C-alpha positions as CSV (number, residue, x, y, z in Angstrom):
1,M,-31.5,122.9,-42.2
2,S,-33.2,119.5,-41.8
3,R,-32.1,117.1,-39.0
4,R,-30.7,114.7,-41.7
5,Y,-28.4,117.3,-43.2
6,R,-27.3,118.5,-39.7
7,Y,-26.2,114.9,-39.0
8,I,-24.3,114.7,-42.3
9,S,-22.6,118.1,-41.6
10,V,-21.5,117.0,-38.1
11,F,-20.3,113.7,-39.4
12,A,-18.3,115.4,-42.2
13,A,-16.7,117.8,-39.7
14,A,-15.8,114.9,-37.4
15,V,-14.1,113.1,-40.4
16,I,-12.1,116.2,-41.2
17,I,-11.0,116.6,-37.6
18,V,-9.9,112.9,-37.4
19,A,-8.0,113.3,-40.7
20,V,-6.2,116.3,-39.5
21,L,-5.2,114.6,-36.2
22,L,-4.0,111.5,-38.1
23,C,-1.9,113.7,-40.4
24,F,-0.4,115.5,-37.4
25,C,0.4,112.1,-35.7
26,F,2.0,110.8,-38.9
27,V,4.2,113.8,-39.3
28,S,5.2,113.7,-35.6
29,F,6.0,110.0,-35.7
30,N,8.2,110.3,-38.7
31,N,10.2,113.1,-37.2
32,I,10.6,111.7,-33.7
33,N,13.9,110.1,-34.4
34,D,15.5,113.1,-36.1
35,V,16.6,115.3,-33.3
36,F,19.5,117.1,-35.0
37,A,21.4,118.1,-31.9
38,F,23.6,116.4,-29.3
39,T,22.2,116.6,-25.8
40,T,25.7,117.0,-24.4
41,S,27.0,120.6,-24.1
42,N,30.5,119.8,-25.1
43,I,29.6,118.8,-28.6
44,T,29.0,121.8,-30.8
45,S,27.3,120.6,-33.9
46,G,24.3,118.3,-34.7
47,A,23.8,114.6,-34.6
48,V,20.9,112.2,-35.3
49,D,19.7,111.2,-31.8
50,I,18.1,107.7,-31.9
51,G,17.1,108.0,-28.2
52,D,17.0,105.1,-25.8
53,I,17.4,101.7,-27.5
54,L,16.5,99.7,-24.4
55,L,13.0,98.9,-23.3
56,E,12.0,100.4,-20.0
57,G,11.9,97.7,-17.3
58,Y,13.5,95.1,-19.6
59,A,15.2,93.4,-16.7
60,D,11.8,92.4,-15.3
61,R,10.2,91.2,-18.5
62,T,9.5,87.5,-19.0
63,D,9.4,87.5,-22.8
64,G,13.2,88.0,-23.3
65,K,12.7,91.4,-25.0
66,V,15.5,93.9,-24.1
67,F,15.7,96.4,-27.0
68,D,13.1,98.8,-28.1
69,G,12.0,97.7,-31.6
70,E,11.1,101.2,-32.8
71,A,14.4,102.7,-31.7
72,M,16.3,99.9,-33.3
73,A,14.3,100.3,-36.5
74,A,15.3,104.0,-36.5
75,L,18.9,103.0,-36.0
76,Y,18.7,100.6,-39.0
77,E,17.3,103.5,-41.1
78,K,20.2,105.8,-40.2
79,L,22.8,103.1,-40.8
80,T,21.4,102.2,-44.2
81,G,19.9,105.5,-45.4
82,K,16.8,103.5,-46.3
83,T,13.3,104.2,-45.1
84,G,11.8,101.1,-43.4
85,A,15.1,99.3,-43.2
86,E,15.3,96.0,-41.3
87,I,18.2,94.2,-39.7
88,G,18.8,92.2,-43.0
89,D,19.5,95.5,-44.8
90,V,22.1,96.4,-42.1
91,D,23.7,92.9,-42.4
92,A,24.2,93.5,-46.1
93,L,26.2,96.7,-45.5
94,G,29.5,95.0,-44.5
95,T,31.9,97.6,-43.1
96,L,31.1,101.3,-42.7
97,T,33.2,104.0,-41.1
98,A,31.7,106.9,-39.1
99,K,32.4,109.1,-42.1
100,Q,30.4,106.8,-44.4
101,I,27.5,106.7,-41.9
102,R,27.5,110.5,-41.7
103,A,27.2,110.7,-45.4
104,K,23.8,109.0,-45.2
105,N,22.6,111.4,-42.6
106,G,23.3,114.9,-43.8
107,N,26.9,114.8,-42.4
108,K,25.6,114.3,-38.9
109,D,26.9,111.7,-36.5
110,I,24.6,109.1,-34.8
111,V,24.1,109.1,-31.0
112,L,21.9,106.9,-28.9
113,T,21.3,106.1,-25.3
114,M,21.9,102.7,-23.7
115,D,22.1,101.8,-20.0
116,G,21.3,105.4,-19.2
117,Q,24.4,106.7,-21.0
118,Q,24.8,108.4,-24.3
119,W,27.0,106.7,-27.0
120,T,28.1,107.7,-30.5
121,V,28.2,105.1,-33.3
122,T,31.7,104.9,-34.6
123,H,32.0,101.9,-36.9
124,L,30.0,99.0,-38.4
125,T,31.6,95.7,-39.3
126,K,31.3,91.9,-38.9
127,D,32.8,89.8,-36.1
128,S,34.5,86.4,-36.6
129,S,31.2,84.6,-36.5
130,G,29.6,86.8,-39.1
131,N,27.5,88.9,-36.7
132,T,27.0,92.6,-37.6
133,I,28.4,94.7,-34.9
134,A,28.1,98.5,-34.3
135,T,30.9,100.0,-32.3
136,L,29.7,102.4,-29.7
137,W,31.9,104.9,-27.9
138,K,30.8,106.9,-24.9
139,A,29.9,110.3,-26.2
140,T,30.9,112.3,-23.1
141,E,32.4,111.9,-19.7
142,I,33.1,114.4,-16.9
143,A,34.6,112.1,-14.3
144,T,38.4,111.6,-14.5
145,H,40.7,108.8,-13.5
146,T,44.4,108.1,-13.4
147,W,45.8,105.7,-16.1
148,S,48.3,104.2,-13.6
149,S,49.3,104.7,-10.0
150,W,53.0,105.1,-10.9
151,Y,55.3,105.7,-13.8
152,D,58.8,105.0,-15.1
153,I,60.4,105.3,-18.5
154,A,62.0,101.9,-18.2
155,T,60.6,99.1,-20.4
156,T,62.4,96.3,-18.6
157,H,59.8,95.9,-15.9
158,A,57.7,92.8,-15.9
159,Y,54.7,95.2,-16.2
160,P,55.6,98.6,-17.7
161,S,53.7,101.5,-16.3
162,N,51.9,102.2,-19.6
163,M,51.0,98.6,-20.5
164,Y,47.2,98.8,-20.8
165,S,46.2,95.2,-19.8
166,T,47.8,95.7,-16.4
167,S,46.7,99.3,-15.9
168,F,44.7,100.7,-13.0
169,V,42.3,102.5,-15.4
170,R,41.4,99.1,-17.0
171,A,40.9,97.3,-13.7
172,D,39.1,100.0,-11.8
173,A,37.6,102.7,-14.0
174,L,36.3,100.2,-16.5
175,N,35.3,97.6,-13.9
176,S,37.1,94.8,-15.8
177,G,38.7,93.3,-12.7
178,G,40.8,90.9,-14.9
179,N,44.0,89.7,-13.3
180,G,44.5,93.0,-11.5
181,Y,46.8,95.9,-12.1
182,V,50.5,96.7,-11.4
183,A,50.4,98.7,-8.3
184,K,54.0,99.9,-7.9
185,R,57.3,100.2,-9.7
186,G,59.0,96.8,-10.1
187,A,56.1,94.7,-9.0
188,T,56.1,91.1,-10.4
189,T,52.6,90.3,-9.2
190,L,49.4,92.1,-9.8
191,T,47.0,93.7,-7.3
192,K,43.5,92.3,-7.5
193,V,40.5,94.6,-8.0
194,A,37.1,93.0,-7.5
195,Q,34.3,93.9,-9.9
196,K,31.6,96.0,-8.3
197,A,27.9,95.3,-8.9
198,D,27.1,99.0,-8.2
199,H,29.6,100.3,-10.7
200,K,28.2,102.5,-13.5
201,Y,29.4,100.0,-16.0
202,A,28.3,96.9,-14.1
203,R,25.6,95.9,-16.6
204,L,28.2,96.2,-19.4
205,T,30.9,94.1,-17.7
206,M,29.3,91.6,-15.3
207,P,27.1,88.8,-16.7
208,S,25.8,88.0,-13.1
209,V,24.1,91.4,-12.4
210,K,20.4,92.0,-12.9
211,G,19.8,93.5,-16.3
212,S,23.3,92.6,-17.7
213,L,23.8,93.4,-21.3
214,T,27.0,91.4,-21.8
215,N,25.2,88.8,-23.9
216,F,24.8,91.5,-26.6
217,I,28.4,92.6,-26.5
218,V,31.2,91.2,-28.8
219,K,34.7,91.1,-27.3
220,P,37.7,92.5,-29.3
221,S,39.0,88.9,-29.6
222,A,36.3,88.4,-32.3
223,V,37.1,91.6,-34.2
224,A,39.8,91.2,-36.9
225,Y,41.1,94.8,-37.2
226,Q,41.8,95.0,-33.5
227,E,44.0,92.0,-33.7
228,T,46.3,93.5,-36.4
229,E,45.9,97.4,-36.3
230,N,49.2,99.2,-36.8
231,H,49.6,103.0,-36.4
232,A,52.8,102.8,-38.5
233,V,50.8,102.4,-41.7
234,G,50.5,106.2,-41.8
235,G,48.1,108.0,-44.2
236,T,44.7,108.8,-42.6
237,I,45.3,106.0,-40.0
238,G,48.3,107.4,-38.1
239,N,50.9,110.1,-38.0
240,Q,53.3,109.2,-35.2
241,G,55.5,107.1,-37.5
242,W,55.7,104.1,-35.1
243,T,53.8,101.0,-34.1
244,L,52.3,101.8,-30.7
245,P,52.0,99.7,-27.6
246,N,48.5,98.3,-26.5
247,E,46.9,98.6,-30.0
248,A,46.9,95.2,-31.7
249,Y,46.3,92.3,-29.4
250,G,48.0,90.1,-32.1
251,T,50.7,90.7,-34.7
252,P,50.4,94.2,-36.3
253,S,49.9,94.2,-40.0
254,G,52.3,95.6,-42.6
255,T,55.6,97.0,-41.5
256,I,56.1,96.7,-37.8
257,K,58.1,99.6,-36.4
258,W,58.6,99.4,-32.6
259,Y,60.8,102.1,-31.0
260,N,63.9,100.3,-29.7
261,N,66.6,102.7,-28.7
262,N,68.4,104.1,-25.6
263,G,67.6,100.9,-23.8
264,R,63.9,101.3,-24.3
265,N,62.2,98.5,-26.3
266,M,58.5,99.4,-26.7
267,D,57.5,96.0,-28.0
268,Y,55.6,94.6,-25.1
269,S,53.9,91.8,-27.0
270,G,56.0,89.2,-25.3
271,K,55.2,90.3,-21.8
272,S,52.8,88.4,-19.6
273,G,49.2,89.6,-19.9
274,Y,49.9,92.0,-22.7
275,A,46.9,91.0,-24.8
276,D,44.4,90.3,-22.0
277,W,42.3,93.3,-22.8
278,K,41.0,91.5,-25.9
279,D,38.6,89.6,-23.7
280,D,37.0,92.7,-22.1
281,Y,33.4,93.7,-22.8
282,I,34.3,97.4,-22.7
283,W,37.7,99.0,-23.4
284,L,39.5,102.3,-24.1
285,P,39.9,102.9,-27.9
286,S,43.3,103.3,-29.4
287,L,44.8,106.3,-31.2
288,T,44.8,104.2,-34.4
289,E,41.0,103.7,-34.0
290,T,40.0,107.2,-33.1
291,G,42.5,109.2,-35.2
292,A,43.8,112.6,-34.1
293,D,41.8,115.1,-36.3
294,E,39.6,115.1,-39.4
295,S,42.5,114.5,-41.8
296,V,44.2,111.7,-39.8
297,N,40.9,110.3,-38.6
298,G,41.8,106.7,-37.9
299,I,40.2,103.4,-38.7
300,W,36.8,104.7,-37.5
301,A,37.1,108.0,-39.5
302,L,35.5,110.0,-36.7
303,S,34.5,113.6,-36.7
304,N,36.1,116.1,-34.3
305,N,32.7,116.3,-32.6
306,Q,32.8,112.6,-31.8
307,R,36.3,112.9,-30.4
308,S,35.4,116.0,-28.3
309,N,34.6,116.0,-24.7
310,S,34.4,118.5,-21.8
311,T,37.9,117.6,-20.8
312,N,40.8,115.5,-22.2
313,S,40.1,111.8,-22.7
314,W,42.6,108.9,-22.2
315,L,43.3,106.5,-25.0
316,R,44.6,102.9,-24.8
317,S,47.7,103.6,-26.8
318,G,51.0,104.0,-25.0
319,T,53.5,106.6,-26.4
320,Y,55.9,105.2,-28.9
321,S,59.2,105.9,-27.1
322,Y,58.6,106.2,-23.3
323,A,57.0,103.7,-20.9
324,N,55.8,106.4,-18.6
325,S,53.1,108.0,-20.7
326,A,50.0,107.4,-22.9
327,Y,48.1,109.3,-25.5
328,F,45.0,111.4,-24.9
329,L,42.5,113.3,-27.0
330,T,42.2,117.0,-26.3
331,A,38.8,118.3,-25.2
332,A,38.2,119.9,-28.6
333,G,38.7,116.5,-30.3
334,S,40.9,118.0,-33.0
335,S,44.4,117.1,-31.6
336,I,46.2,114.7,-29.3
337,G,48.8,114.8,-26.6
338,N,50.7,112.5,-24.4
339,Y,51.1,112.7,-20.6
340,N,52.5,110.6,-17.8
341,V,50.1,107.9,-16.8
342,T,49.6,109.2,-13.2
343,G,47.7,112.1,-14.7
344,S,43.9,112.1,-14.5
345,Y,41.7,112.4,-17.6
346,A,38.3,111.3,-18.7
347,V,37.7,107.6,-19.3
348,R,35.3,107.0,-22.3
349,P,34.9,103.3,-23.0
350,A,33.9,101.7,-26.2
351,L,32.1,98.4,-26.9
352,H,30.9,96.3,-29.9
353,L,27.1,95.9,-29.9
354,N,25.9,92.7,-31.6
355,L,23.0,94.1,-33.7
356,D,21.9,90.6,-34.9
357,S,21.4,89.4,-31.3
358,A,19.8,92.7,-30.3
359,A,17.3,92.3,-33.2
360,Q,16.3,88.9,-31.9
361,H,15.6,90.4,-28.5
362,S,13.7,93.6,-29.7
363,G,10.1,94.2,-29.1
364,G,7.5,96.7,-28.1
365,V,6.6,98.4,-24.8
366,A,4.8,96.1,-22.4
367,L,1.1,96.8,-22.1
368,A,-0.7,96.8,-18.8
369,E,-2.8,93.8,-18.0
370,P,-6.5,94.5,-18.8
371,T,-8.9,94.6,-15.9
372,D,-12.7,94.3,-15.7
373,V,-14.6,97.6,-15.1
374,S,-18.1,97.8,-13.7
375,V,-20.1,101.0,-13.7
376,E,-23.7,101.6,-12.7
377,Y,-25.7,103.3,-15.5
378,K,-27.8,106.2,-14.1
379,G,-29.2,107.6,-17.3
380,T,-26.3,110.0,-18.1
381,T,-23.4,109.9,-20.6
382,L,-20.6,107.5,-19.5
383,T,-16.9,107.6,-20.6
């Protein structure tokens, strides 16, 4: 074979090798966002795992970029069911439940990682300013915490033992601080709890800490359904037959049915601080939001997998007839129970992520600063 043809053959082989490598990379890139399995052992069936949506080292960047553009693009695709979707396509969706989102993804839930913790996407809607918000709920939690440090069935206390805004779980486990919590039976003043900068939810609750994400979180006070939700509407929303304490921070919609019998009036809406939780960055979801099973699946229309955990999980909702207990989700995620508030169950917070704001602060991985390289040529091949 002549030297000219040998060169052509080598060149052709090189082209084939490069083409094969490019095809492999293309296939791998397109599949990187579709990991059809939860990484948490307590959840038994698959999910679409978006991965970490935050840029590594975002807190030290000077360009204002916080969110990983590629991960956010993958999230947009899963929310819309559209290849190459952008934030504008997500904005056009309006409101979607978890069930509607699953329908776009082979009946699989969406999970993602943010602030080193895994979250499941439960709902998509608009806030009062027209921003598109994705509601995230912590996918799993092992650590447990008491809801309150005391209990009493009486509703006549200034701060009943199962009133969420003055609960120990809100002030301490969720690092809200707020006005404090009711520390003992009959107390008329609240015990202060300082927010902790080393708390695992510090970056989600404290604007002052390095790497804070609070600028991207919408508070419940800007979310319409949380102002008016009412378990008593029944159907797929609720099956307890009553309006529940701690759910709507405003006036519940439809027929309001508070339990008021045997000296127990479960309407706490007139008590001081009752609605304070509406201004929290993170919060416990209500029974009306999560639902109890896949037939009574709540406002969010969750799957049992999304509700499941390695142990029982506290909810925000107080029980309808006694001031000493609150509702919880069982570990399997397919039923509920109620227990006295001094019990200890897992605390799985939820938050509303502002996708429009996140999109404005999305970018790529920072590249290392280029440097000059000097090498002495000695007549041999150099890299």
